[in-house]
Backbone as ProteinMPNN parsed JSONL, in Angstrom:
{"seq_chain_A": "XXXXXXXXXXXXXXXXXXXXXXXXXXXXXXXXXXXXXXXXXXXXXXXXXXXXXXXXXXXXXXXXXXXXXXXXXXXXXXXXXXXXXXXXXXXXXXXXXXXXXXXXXXXXXXXXXXXXXXXXXXXXXXXXXXXXXXXXXXXXXXXXXXXXXXXXXXXXXXXXXXXXXXXXXXXXXXXXXXXX", "coords_chain_A": {"N_chain_A": [[202.56, -126.272, -50.561], [200.198, -126.224, -51.869], [200.281, -123.954, -53.619], [200.538, -124.327, -55.617], [198.411, -126.167, -57.095], [196.727, -123.777, -56.714], [195.018, -122.484, -58.837], [194.234, -124.381, -60.268], [192.524, -124.926, -58.65], [190.807, -123.085, -57.695], [189.302, -122.733, -60.69], [187.684, -124.882, -60.233], [185.956, -124.831, -57.848], [184.772, -122.733, -58.613], [182.92, -123.547, -60.757], [181.39, -125.931, -59.6], [180.092, -124.546, -58.029], [178.462, -121.972, -58.476], [177.541, -124.72, -60.855], [175.79, -125.068, -59.317], [173.652, -123.644, -57.924], [172.716, -122.563, -60.607], [171.988, -124.837, -60.954], [170.105, -125.576, -58.661], [168.597, -123.574, -58.717], [166.702, -123.718, -61.313], [165.411, -125.426, -60.73], [163.981, -124.807, -58.4], [162.68, -123.231, -60.549], [160.945, -125.29, -61.933], [159.784, -127.019, -59.955], [157.562, -124.432, -60.579], [155.579, -125.562, -61.66], [154.849, -128.313, -61.68], [152.895, -130.2, -61.982], [151.298, -129.016, -63.665], [151.266, -130.058, -67.078], [153.641, -129.502, -69.445], [156.317, -128.219, -68.55], [156.726, -123.75, -69.719], [159.389, -124.104, -70.855], [160.105, -125.343, -72.015], [157.334, -126.352, -73.711], [157.727, -124.291, -75.352], [160.552, -124.671, -76.726], [159.513, -127.077, -78.01], [157.23, -126.107, -80.402], [158.989, -124.525, -81.503], [160.607, -126.311, -82.441], [158.849, -128.426, -83.636], [158.196, -126.298, -85.63], [160.384, -126.552, -87.799], [160.157, -129.248, -88.458], [158.053, -128.48, -90.415], [158.562, -126.519, -91.728], [160.09, -128.403, -92.941], [158.751, -129.782, -94.022], [156.984, -131.614, -92.752], [154.225, -131.725, -91.691], [153.584, -131.006, -87.721], [152.934, -131.857, -85.046], [151.571, -130.495, -81.875], [149.977, -131.939, -78.791], [148.639, -131.875, -75.58], [149.356, -133.678, -73.103], [148.093, -135.169, -69.77], [147.924, -132.907, -66.952], [149.373, -133.771, -65.084], [151.336, -135.423, -65.357], [152.377, -134.277, -66.919], [153.425, -133.79, -69.551], [154.313, -133.342, -73.536], [152.089, -134.583, -76.624], [154.278, -135.783, -79.992], [152.822, -135.48, -83.18], [153.574, -136.174, -85.507], [152.971, -135.697, -89.578], [150.79, -137.071, -88.563], [151.432, -139.714, -87.585], [151.752, -140.822, -84.582], [154.786, -139.828, -83.174], [157.399, -139.022, -81.295], [157.509, -137.107, -77.192], [157.314, -135.12, -75.936], [159.36, -133.902, -72.567], [160.319, -131.89, -70.026], [163.478, -132.764, -70.029], [164.527, -133.05, -72.496], [164.823, -130.059, -73.278], [166.501, -129.32, -73.072], [167.666, -127.846, -70.867], [169.503, -128.612, -68.706], [171.368, -129.734, -69.996], [173.295, -127.186, -71.22], [173.134, -125.266, -68.263], [175.645, -126.993, -67.868], [177.288, -126.084, -69.991], [177.429, -123.494, -69.332], [178.708, -123.044, -66.044], [180.82, -124.146, -67.142], [182.167, -122.272, -68.46], [182.013, -119.921, -66.838], [183.514, -120.981, -65.294], [185.933, -120.814, -65.891], [186.553, -118.049, -66.24], [186.944, -114.513, -68.801], [186.451, -112.299, -69.165], [184.701, -109.581, -70.586], [184.218, -110.961, -73.396], [183.598, -113.662, -72.323], [180.804, -112.973, -71.608], [179.262, -112.432, -74.137], [180.486, -114.716, -75.133], [178.677, -116.799, -74.096], [175.917, -115.467, -74.81], [176.618, -116.944, -78.047], [176.739, -118.843, -77.58], [175.226, -120.659, -76.167], [172.106, -119.547, -77.669], [173.753, -120.983, -80.28], [173.587, -124.379, -79.119], [170.901, -124.062, -78.51], [169.616, -123.913, -80.903], [170.887, -126.426, -81.888], [169.623, -128.898, -79.945], [166.76, -127.951, -80.787], [167.054, -129.092, -83.226], [168.247, -132.149, -83.165], [165.721, -133.015, -81.604], [163.764, -132.816, -83.748], [164.747, -134.153, -86.104], [165.394, -136.599, -84.37], [162.72, -137.254, -84.244], [161.685, -137.61, -86.965], [163.19, -139.568, -88.022], [162.579, -141.648, -86.345], [159.548, -141.505, -87.673], [160.19, -142.145, -90.089], [162.524, -144.452, -90.491], [161.636, -146.32, -88.267], [163.506, -148.821, -87.415], [165.103, -147.336, -86.577], [165.839, -146.161, -84.38], [165.805, -146.094, -81.451], [169.059, -147.045, -81.446], [169.514, -143.722, -81.886], [167.983, -141.869, -80.673], [169.045, -142.936, -77.65], [171.657, -143.069, -78.074], [172.823, -141.641, -80.282], [171.58, -139.248, -81.558], [171.941, -138.181, -78.734], [174.793, -137.364, -78.675], [174.829, -136.161, -80.969], [174.357, -133.864, -78.587], [176.232, -133.795, -77.315], [177.913, -133.7, -77.852], [178.291, -131.332, -79.065], [178.52, -129.316, -77.622], [181.034, -130.069, -76.044], [182.92, -129.472, -77.865], [182.467, -125.954, -78.11], [183.859, -125.782, -75.49], [186.295, -126.594, -76.141], [186.393, -124.799, -77.881], [186.445, -122.979, -76.52], [188.619, -123.328, -74.958], [190.526, -122.919, -75.717], [190.629, -120.646, -77.568], [189.864, -118.195, -76.263], [190.368, -119.52, -73.122], [192.834, -119.262, -72.345], [194.417, -117.841, -73.66], [195.393, -115.649, -73.143], [197.366, -116.396, -70.685], [198.891, -117.937, -73.104], [200.373, -115.555, -73.879], [201.479, -114.095, -71.895], [203.605, -116.11, -71.121], [205.312, -115.823, -73.577]], "CA_chain_A": [[202.411, -126.845, -51.589], [198.584, -126.475, -52.314], [199.963, -123.034, -54.105], [200.459, -124.326, -57.744], [197.247, -125.729, -57.673], [196.282, -123.097, -56.184], [194.647, -121.601, -59.691], [193.335, -125.562, -61.123], [191.52, -125.804, -56.978], [189.588, -122.154, -57.695], [188.523, -122.59, -61.06], [187.196, -126.273, -60.075], [185.117, -124.59, -57.07], [183.713, -121.953, -59.189], [182.069, -124.417, -61.768], [180.912, -126.653, -58.706], [179.36, -123.411, -56.839], [178.336, -122.533, -59.847], [176.592, -125.467, -61.327], [174.841, -125.989, -57.87], [173.431, -122.601, -58.223], [172.006, -122.86, -61.403], [170.768, -126.678, -61.028], [168.622, -125.635, -57.343], [167.61, -122.332, -59.248], [166.326, -124.382, -62.798], [165.032, -127.274, -59.75], [163.124, -123.706, -58.685], [161.455, -123.189, -61.394], [160.401, -126.663, -62.526], [158.323, -126.737, -59.096], [156.092, -123.373, -60.734], [155.082, -126.411, -63.072], [154.712, -129.595, -61.034], [151.234, -130.974, -62.506], [151.221, -128.156, -64.6], [151.697, -130.037, -67.941], [155.098, -128.834, -69.625], [156.732, -126.576, -67.991], [156.707, -123.328, -70.448], [160.406, -123.719, -71.666], [159.988, -126.883, -72.749], [157.102, -125.828, -74.513], [158.607, -123.151, -76.583], [160.658, -125.577, -77.304], [158.473, -127.899, -78.412], [156.378, -125.169, -80.712], [159.663, -123.989, -82.655], [160.586, -127.601, -83.342], [157.251, -128.504, -84.876], [157.937, -124.698, -86.98], [161.452, -127.215, -87.815], [159.55, -129.615, -88.988], [156.843, -128.414, -91.146], [159.85, -126.071, -92.948], [161.538, -129.319, -93.951], [157.434, -130.716, -94.966], [156.586, -132.545, -92.221], [153.712, -131.743, -90.77], [153.251, -131.564, -87.435], [151.414, -131.763, -84.071], [151.67, -130.868, -79.898], [149.408, -132.694, -78.177], [149.048, -131.95, -73.716], [148.513, -134.851, -72.093], [146.935, -135.79, -68.512], [148.749, -131.86, -66.382], [150.296, -134.171, -64.234], [152.097, -136.172, -66.748], [153.954, -132.813, -67.565], [154.294, -134.154, -71.809], [153.192, -133.615, -74.395], [153.346, -135.535, -77.424], [154.092, -135.296, -81.091], [152.512, -136.735, -83.841], [154.65, -135.961, -87.232], [152.589, -135.994, -90.695], [149.293, -137.937, -88.618], [151.783, -140.343, -87.08], [152.807, -140.319, -82.989], [156.194, -140.452, -83.057], [157.828, -138.904, -79.506], [156.491, -137.108, -76.678], [158.415, -134.457, -75.067], [159.536, -133.348, -71.745], [161.0, -131.612, -69.71], [165.079, -132.552, -69.93], [164.22, -132.97, -74.024], [164.602, -129.239, -73.114], [168.774, -128.484, -73.116], [168.926, -127.096, -70.112], [170.651, -129.306, -67.885], [173.02, -129.863, -70.59], [173.697, -125.71, -70.883], [174.002, -125.149, -67.03], [176.843, -128.168, -67.433], [177.975, -125.828, -70.34], [177.612, -121.805, -68.631], [179.506, -124.019, -65.231], [182.204, -123.955, -67.018], [182.136, -121.526, -69.687], [182.266, -119.072, -66.794], [184.819, -121.532, -64.058], [187.156, -119.526, -67.511], [185.359, -116.366, -66.863], [187.831, -114.001, -69.029], [185.409, -109.968, -69.275], [183.147, -109.082, -71.598], [184.293, -111.627, -73.935], [182.959, -114.459, -71.621], [180.123, -113.023, -71.973], [179.958, -113.304, -75.822], [179.909, -116.781, -76.613], [177.484, -117.935, -73.914], [175.618, -116.366, -75.323], [176.533, -116.885, -79.176], [176.979, -120.708, -77.035], [173.706, -121.627, -76.151], [171.796, -119.707, -79.07], [173.677, -122.766, -81.272], [173.192, -125.287, -78.236], [169.485, -124.318, -78.397], [169.389, -125.035, -82.694], [171.394, -128.105, -81.881], [168.084, -128.871, -80.067], [165.734, -128.437, -81.787], [167.615, -130.038, -84.877], [168.551, -132.425, -82.793], [164.297, -133.639, -81.487], [163.41, -132.793, -85.688], [166.011, -135.584, -86.708], [164.742, -137.905, -84.389], [161.702, -137.339, -84.691], [162.542, -137.956, -88.381], [164.419, -141.114, -88.08], [161.03, -143.073, -85.975], [158.787, -141.682, -88.679], [160.493, -142.576, -92.466], [163.509, -144.818, -90.185], [161.603, -146.348, -86.99], [164.212, -149.991, -87.454], [166.721, -146.997, -86.257], [164.817, -145.176, -83.934], [167.005, -147.214, -80.095], [170.232, -145.793, -81.433], [168.981, -142.42, -82.674], [167.685, -142.058, -78.539], [169.739, -143.846, -76.894], [173.658, -143.469, -78.732], [173.196, -141.305, -81.785], [171.344, -138.025, -81.409], [172.417, -137.599, -77.856], [176.286, -137.588, -78.804], [175.117, -134.867, -81.156], [173.932, -131.89, -78.33], [177.072, -133.364, -76.208], [179.825, -133.717, -79.218], [177.923, -129.842, -78.792], [178.893, -128.907, -76.877], [182.961, -130.387, -75.232], [183.402, -128.449, -79.503], [182.317, -125.025, -77.614], [184.414, -125.996, -73.92], [187.161, -126.479, -76.529], [187.245, -123.763, -78.155], [186.6, -121.176, -75.311], [189.615, -123.092, -73.845], [192.555, -122.941, -77.167], [190.917, -119.403, -78.224], [189.895, -117.446, -75.826], [189.992, -118.442, -71.789], [194.318, -119.769, -71.91], [194.742, -117.381, -74.633], [196.123, -114.205, -72.187], [198.241, -116.73, -70.179], [200.722, -117.77, -73.829], [201.005, -114.705, -74.541], [202.478, -114.303, -70.591], [204.666, -116.742, -71.667], [206.603, -115.016, -74.149]], "C_chain_A": [[200.951, -126.557, -52.522], [198.949, -124.735, -53.477], [200.68, -123.132, -56.117], [198.9, -125.164, -58.311], [196.2, -125.292, -57.107], [194.774, -122.383, -57.722], [193.064, -123.335, -60.037], [191.937, -125.478, -59.776], [190.262, -124.048, -56.824], [188.578, -121.786, -59.321], [187.798, -123.862, -61.287], [186.018, -125.562, -58.773], [184.115, -123.664, -58.077], [182.915, -122.852, -60.502], [181.402, -125.29, -59.509], [180.071, -125.57, -58.24], [178.643, -123.091, -58.124], [177.076, -123.451, -60.801], [175.812, -125.501, -60.23], [173.869, -124.95, -57.842], [172.381, -122.836, -59.322], [171.198, -124.028, -61.543], [169.667, -126.549, -59.886], [167.818, -123.886, -58.548], [166.723, -123.043, -60.743], [165.386, -125.61, -61.734], [163.737, -125.632, -59.306], [161.642, -123.6, -59.572], [161.196, -124.371, -62.016], [158.728, -126.755, -61.323], [157.415, -125.955, -59.003], [155.003, -124.03, -60.762], [154.645, -127.66, -63.261], [152.751, -129.658, -61.249], [150.617, -130.334, -63.264], [150.851, -128.278, -66.043], [153.114, -129.795, -67.973], [155.369, -127.941, -69.374], [157.272, -125.489, -69.633], [157.855, -122.891, -71.278], [160.289, -124.516, -72.855], [158.874, -126.864, -74.182], [157.343, -125.27, -75.871], [159.962, -123.807, -77.677], [160.687, -126.568, -78.429], [157.825, -126.697, -79.832], [158.329, -125.467, -82.242], [160.989, -126.393, -83.201], [159.42, -128.523, -84.341], [157.055, -127.112, -86.317], [158.792, -126.094, -88.039], [161.142, -128.72, -88.675], [158.637, -129.636, -89.663], [157.935, -128.17, -92.355], [160.027, -127.076, -93.353], [159.768, -130.299, -94.787], [157.421, -131.805, -93.96], [155.725, -132.03, -91.437], [153.032, -132.427, -89.392], [152.219, -131.138, -86.232], [151.404, -131.755, -82.227], [150.233, -131.223, -80.313], [149.253, -133.025, -76.594], [148.77, -133.139, -73.924], [148.692, -134.008, -71.335], [148.195, -133.75, -68.047], [149.733, -132.844, -65.082], [151.1, -134.703, -64.474], [153.289, -135.36, -66.579], [154.55, -133.83, -69.205], [153.15, -133.439, -72.607], [153.162, -134.368, -75.776], [153.487, -135.109, -78.483], [153.788, -135.907, -81.584], [153.175, -135.605, -85.296], [154.043, -136.66, -88.283], [151.755, -137.701, -89.647], [149.771, -139.068, -87.202], [151.927, -140.388, -85.651], [154.379, -139.919, -83.764], [156.563, -140.518, -81.204], [156.586, -138.397, -78.221], [157.847, -136.079, -76.206], [158.536, -134.31, -73.624], [160.809, -132.724, -70.872], [162.443, -131.716, -69.637], [165.067, -133.351, -71.398], [164.604, -130.882, -74.139], [165.837, -128.844, -73.31], [168.692, -127.931, -71.964], [169.955, -127.046, -69.068], [171.852, -129.567, -68.587], [173.449, -128.15, -70.6], [173.357, -124.823, -69.741], [174.904, -125.954, -66.9], [177.837, -126.517, -68.478], [177.873, -123.928, -69.486], [178.67, -122.182, -67.363], [180.87, -123.07, -65.469], [182.875, -122.905, -67.34], [182.789, -120.279, -67.929], [183.495, -119.906, -65.637], [186.072, -120.8, -64.803], [186.222, -118.09, -67.537], [186.692, -115.739, -67.039], [186.662, -112.749, -69.279], [184.086, -110.377, -69.759], [183.256, -110.077, -72.462], [182.505, -113.353, -73.08], [181.469, -113.976, -72.082], [178.862, -113.785, -73.096], [179.213, -113.988, -76.214], [179.398, -117.189, -74.918], [176.945, -116.897, -74.559], [174.476, -116.435, -77.021], [176.188, -118.695, -78.671], [175.624, -121.199, -76.78], [172.716, -121.294, -77.292], [172.106, -121.373, -80.028], [173.982, -124.023, -80.137], [171.473, -125.613, -78.549], [168.49, -124.347, -80.086], [169.384, -125.389, -82.861], [170.394, -129.141, -81.549], [167.524, -129.19, -80.571], [166.344, -129.252, -82.916], [167.904, -131.481, -84.346], [166.773, -133.169, -82.863], [164.192, -133.772, -83.645], [163.906, -133.533, -86.029], [165.172, -136.109, -85.92], [163.116, -138.615, -84.616], [160.977, -138.216, -86.256], [162.219, -139.463, -88.921], [162.215, -141.651, -87.446], [159.996, -142.297, -87.146], [159.08, -143.318, -89.583], [161.778, -143.702, -91.796], [163.51, -145.803, -88.759], [162.703, -147.913, -86.637], [165.03, -148.49, -85.934], [166.975, -145.902, -84.887], [165.86, -145.229, -82.312], [168.11, -145.764, -80.465], [169.946, -144.395, -81.284], [169.325, -141.97, -81.47], [168.958, -141.714, -77.94], [171.077, -142.595, -77.175], [173.519, -141.916, -79.511], [172.93, -139.205, -81.717], [172.708, -137.184, -79.583], [174.074, -137.361, -77.891], [176.497, -136.657, -79.622], [174.991, -133.724, -80.082], [174.872, -132.199, -77.789], [178.203, -133.291, -76.357], [179.433, -131.316, -78.469], [178.616, -128.762, -78.382], [180.301, -128.605, -76.127], [183.216, -129.156, -76.717], [183.115, -127.627, -78.236], [183.588, -125.202, -76.921], [185.716, -125.623, -75.076], [187.426, -125.5, -76.981], [186.773, -121.923, -77.344], [187.953, -121.315, -74.329], [191.23, -122.805, -74.713], [192.231, -121.648, -78.157], [190.361, -118.119, -77.524], [190.244, -117.964, -74.052], [191.879, -119.424, -71.555], [195.141, -118.401, -73.443], [195.707, -115.745, -74.428], [196.956, -115.23, -71.722], [199.898, -117.473, -71.065], [201.022, -116.718, -73.576], [202.133, -114.039, -72.979], [203.617, -114.813, -70.993], [206.039, -116.836, -71.856], [206.537, -114.68, -74.36]], "O_chain_A": [[200.851, -126.725, -53.737], [197.973, -124.318, -54.101], [201.009, -122.471, -57.102], [198.352, -124.987, -59.399], [195.12, -125.851, -56.918], [193.711, -121.895, -57.337], [191.834, -123.381, -60.034], [190.771, -125.847, -59.919], [189.268, -123.937, -56.106], [187.609, -121.03, -59.385], [187.287, -124.046, -62.392], [184.918, -126.066, -58.999], [182.916, -123.89, -58.245], [182.17, -122.102, -61.132], [181.162, -124.639, -58.492], [178.956, -126.045, -58.025], [178.244, -124.033, -58.809], [176.039, -122.993, -61.281], [174.878, -126.281, -60.418], [172.798, -125.532, -57.669], [171.268, -123.264, -59.016], [170.096, -124.181, -62.068], [168.59, -127.142, -59.947], [166.675, -123.534, -58.839], [165.833, -122.237, -61.012], [164.788, -126.562, -62.235], [162.716, -125.516, -59.985], [160.427, -123.751, -59.443], [161.367, -124.116, -63.208], [157.515, -126.661, -61.51], [156.54, -126.02, -58.14], [153.896, -123.724, -60.317], [154.218, -128.18, -64.292], [151.783, -129.18, -60.657], [149.522, -130.704, -63.689], [150.307, -127.325, -66.6], [153.818, -129.818, -66.963], [154.919, -126.859, -69.749], [157.943, -126.013, -70.522], [157.843, -121.951, -72.073], [160.349, -124.393, -74.079], [159.214, -127.183, -75.321], [157.197, -125.676, -77.024], [160.237, -123.556, -78.851], [161.471, -126.802, -79.348], [158.914, -126.643, -80.404], [158.57, -126.164, -83.227], [161.651, -127.072, -83.986], [159.411, -129.038, -85.458], [156.337, -126.98, -87.307], [158.116, -126.642, -88.91], [161.97, -129.161, -89.471], [158.09, -130.734, -89.771], [158.225, -128.857, -93.335], [160.232, -126.962, -94.561], [159.721, -131.109, -95.713], [157.84, -132.91, -94.304], [156.171, -131.743, -90.327], [152.381, -133.47, -89.33], [151.195, -130.456, -86.275], [151.269, -132.736, -81.497], [149.564, -131.05, -81.331], [149.599, -134.131, -76.178], [148.043, -133.603, -74.802], [149.094, -132.85, -71.447], [149.106, -133.467, -68.824], [150.64, -132.395, -64.382], [152.012, -134.554, -63.66], [154.474, -135.526, -66.292], [155.614, -134.28, -69.631], [151.961, -133.136, -72.507], [154.254, -134.816, -76.127], [153.004, -133.982, -78.598], [153.981, -137.078, -81.253], [152.987, -134.447, -85.67], [154.206, -137.878, -88.361], [151.994, -138.888, -89.865], [149.08, -139.312, -86.213], [152.647, -139.401, -85.496], [154.659, -139.832, -84.96], [156.3, -141.321, -80.309], [155.436, -138.816, -78.09], [159.047, -136.355, -76.186], [157.464, -134.717, -73.175], [161.994, -133.021, -71.027], [162.923, -130.701, -69.132], [165.697, -134.407, -71.376], [164.599, -130.461, -75.296], [166.013, -127.754, -73.853], [169.732, -127.322, -71.714], [170.769, -126.217, -68.662], [172.994, -129.635, -68.133], [174.144, -127.94, -69.606], [173.248, -123.628, -70.015], [175.328, -125.95, -65.744], [178.778, -125.937, -67.937], [179.013, -123.557, -69.207], [179.729, -121.585, -67.557], [181.526, -122.194, -64.905], [183.913, -122.525, -66.798], [183.956, -119.889, -67.965], [184.38, -119.162, -65.215], [187.03, -120.309, -64.206], [185.575, -117.436, -68.354], [187.587, -115.921, -66.213], [186.023, -113.212, -70.224], [183.074, -111.038, -69.525], [182.101, -110.484, -72.587], [181.335, -113.684, -73.27], [180.949, -114.65, -72.971], [178.117, -114.765, -73.093], [178.209, -114.146, -76.908], [180.023, -118.185, -74.555], [177.539, -117.048, -75.627], [173.296, -116.289, -77.341], [175.545, -119.523, -79.317], [175.126, -122.186, -77.322], [172.318, -122.236, -77.977], [171.383, -122.323, -80.325], [174.892, -124.732, -80.566], [170.9, -126.686, -78.736], [167.321, -124.635, -80.343], [168.636, -125.774, -83.76], [170.133, -130.07, -82.314], [167.386, -130.337, -80.997], [165.684, -130.196, -83.35], [167.783, -132.259, -85.292], [166.44, -133.768, -83.886], [164.518, -134.654, -84.44], [163.073, -133.997, -86.808], [164.051, -136.262, -86.404], [162.611, -139.694, -84.926], [160.109, -139.073, -86.42], [161.503, -140.099, -89.694], [161.155, -141.845, -88.041], [159.51, -143.317, -87.635], [158.698, -144.482, -89.709], [162.357, -144.071, -92.817], [164.531, -146.127, -88.151], [162.692, -148.172, -85.434], [165.332, -148.73, -84.765], [167.912, -145.171, -84.565], [166.646, -144.295, -82.155], [168.17, -144.565, -80.192], [170.315, -143.963, -80.192], [170.463, -141.699, -81.088], [169.628, -140.692, -77.792], [171.282, -141.546, -76.564], [174.314, -141.062, -79.119], [173.737, -138.279, -81.796], [173.597, -136.344, -79.437], [174.528, -137.14, -76.768], [177.58, -136.072, -79.648], [175.422, -132.624, -80.431], [175.264, -131.164, -77.25], [179.18, -133.017, -75.66], [180.078, -130.499, -77.812], [179.086, -127.695, -78.778], [180.704, -127.515, -75.72], [183.686, -128.044, -76.474], [183.371, -128.213, -77.184], [184.567, -124.837, -77.571], [186.182, -124.487, -75.003], [188.53, -125.007, -76.752], [186.785, -120.703, -77.504], [188.418, -120.521, -73.511], [192.407, -122.603, -74.416], [192.92, -121.366, -79.137], [190.385, -117.052, -78.137], [190.437, -116.965, -73.359], [192.004, -120.177, -70.589], [196.287, -118.394, -73.892], [196.365, -115.056, -75.208], [197.834, -115.208, -72.585], [201.046, -117.621, -70.646], [202.074, -116.63, -72.944], [203.292, -113.64, -73.098], [204.599, -114.107, -71.224], [207.065, -117.262, -71.325], [207.485, -114.038, -74.811]]}, "name": "protein", "num_of_chains": 1, "seq": "XXXXXXXXXXXXXXXXXXXXXXXXXXXXXXXXXXXXXXXXXXXXXXXXXXXXXXXXXXXXXXXXXXXXXXXXXXXXXXXXXXXXXXXXXXXXXXXXXXXXXXXXXXXXXXXXXXXXXXXXXXXXXXXXXXXXXXXXXXXXXXXXXXXXXXXXXXXXXXXXXXXXXXXXXXXXXXXXXXXX"}
């Protein structure tokens, strides 16, 4: 009975195991910086976002908060726009992406796709944060809809797009060839 479902169950089990392991590893990483301010990866993302904002003509500053607050504030064009917290670094989204891609493991091309996929997600996240800061500055009436709906749709939509590309052009390619 389960033989028909065996491939699906293997993929699902791989996904769950990979997801749990990566989430636990990420939590261990975060625990190292508890009450020490914003973690280094989030700070790195914030620096890159500041660079993009400056490149777009919006002078930007990062002002660290109290270490126990684990946040840093963005000041764009001299005005407070937003604050960066650990959740803004897109690591949790990248973990979800990685778990799915490795659940459909297809050899070396998996690693190549993962590298390009992570770079794409990282770039989209930086542009997302910069875009949100600029909207908060220029069009504050749209800041809530931007933060709560528009920009999450961009980052999650990017993950879904990558998943669809992976499944359509890589993961199921050999299966299609075997059936012909």
